[in-house]
N, C-alpha and C positions, 0 to 999 in steps of 0.2 A: 693293540687297541689303545687309543688315546683318551678314551672316556675314563675320567677319574671319579667323578661324582655327579649324581643326579639330585637336583634340588626341586622340590615341588611344594606348592601351596595347598594346604588342606584347611580344615576348620577345627575350632574347639569342639570336640565331640563328647566330652565328659557328661554333658547334660545339666551341669550346675548352672543355676540362674536362668533356666528356660521355663517353659510352661505357657499357660493360656494368655498371660499378659504379653509375652514376647510374640506369640503367634498373632494376637490381635494387633499389635503395633506393626507387624509386617503387612497385614491386610489393610490397616487404616491409615498408617502414617508414612511408611517407607518400605517399599517392596524389596529392598535389599537388606533388610534386617536379617541377621542370621538367627534362625529359630530352631536349629537342629532337626529340621523335618526330613532331611535326606541323609542322615548320618551314616546309614548302612552303605550308601553309594560311596561316600568319602572313605569309609573304612576299607571297602573293596579297592578303591583307587589307591590308597596308601599301600596295601599289600601288593598290588600289581607293580607299583613303583619299586618296592623293596625286592620283589622277585626279578624284575627286569634288570635292576642294577646288579644283583647278584650274578645273573647269567652272563653279564658283561664284565664281571670282575671289578665293578665300580662300587663306591660307597654311595649312600643316600642320605639326604637331609629332608625332613618334613618340617615346613614352617607353617604354624597354625595361625589362623586369623579368626576374629569374631566378625561383627558387622563392619564391612569395608566402608570407609568414609574418606572424603577428600581425595588427595592424590596429585593435585596440580601444584603449580609453582608459588601460589600465594599472591600477595598484593604487589610484589615488586620484581617478580621474575628472577629472584636470586638463586633459585635452585633449578638449573636447566635439566637435571637428571630426572625431574618429575614431569608430569603431563603439562602441556601448554595451557596458557590462559584460556584458550578457546574452549577448554573443558567446561569452564564455568558457564558459558553461554548455553551449552548442551543440557546443563542441570538446573538452569534458572527457571523458577516458577513464580518469582516475585521480583521486587526491585533489585534485590541482591540474593544470590544463592547461599544457602547455609553452608554449602561445601566450601566456598571461599572463606567464610568466617571460621569454619573448622580448620582449614589450612593455615590461617593466620594465628590461631590460638593453640593448635595442637601439633607441634613439631617434635616433641619429645617422644621417646620410645622406651618401653620396658620389655624385657625378655624373661620368660619363665620356662624352665626346662620341663618337658613333658606336656601332657594334655591336662592342665590344671586351671586354666583361666576360666572364669565364670562369665555367664551371660548377664544381661541387664536386669533380669528378674522383674519384679513388680513395677520398676521405674521405666520399663521399656517404652511405653507409649510417650513418655516425656523426653526420652533421650534419643528416640529414633532419628530425629533431625537436629539433634543438639550439636552445638559447636563448642562444647567443653569436654573436659576429660570425663569419660564414663566407663564403668565396667562393661565389658562385652564389646567394646569398640576397638577397631584396629585401623590405622591410617594406611591407605593404599601405598603412599610413598614410603612409610616405615616398613611395611611388609616387603615391598620390592627391594628396598635397600638391605634389609636383613637377609633376603634370599641371595643377593649378589655377594654381600660381604661373607656370608657363610661359606662360600666356595673357597676362600682363603684361610679358613679357620679349621685346623686339623681336628680340634676337639668337637666340631660340629658334625663330623663324619658319623654316620649311623646313629643319629640322634633326632629327636623331634623337640621343637620348642615353640612357644606361643609368643605373639607380638601384641602388646597392648599399648595404650596411649598414655602420654604424660603431657600436662599443660606446659608448653614452652614456646617461645617465639623463635628459637633457633633450632636447627636440626642437631643431632648429636655429633660431637667432634670424633675424629679418628680414635682418640684416646678413650672417649666415652664408649664407643662401639667396642673397643678391645676389652674394656672392663666388663661390659655386659656379657660378651661371649665368654670371658674368663670365668664369670660367675656361673655359667651353665655347666662348666666342667667340674665344679665342686660338688 
């Protein structure tokens, strides 16, 4: 069997920073706001991943996300590992899409071991389409890169961790990723 590890994206399921304001922001401002409404399905999914990995003799890694935002290359196509610029045309509702602004402003990533990251709480309706760093947000690009990079990190085996946002104009370097993953093992 060549399968060594299964990496899956799940959600922040701890319920912190959730509630009626988050649910309202999902209905009124951004249908992609993570409001913890189907947490039971994600918990079942996580258990299924763990069980399937165990049956195959493989390790597992669960990467947790909040509200997924952005995910494309930004203003200058510097990051070909992310979605193409055409993504912005698909998400555009105005002169410029807030997703592009998010990708230009939020390239940084933070990782936290376990299911501990909070949702946006009472600020949800104001942050639902925000292009700044906010609690409860995860960059699609950051989550995808964390998933891929976790495959090469032995300490990420049989662990779960959350991916949050950090205001930055550049993506994390290889050294910064290594430091973030090292902090998960402590």
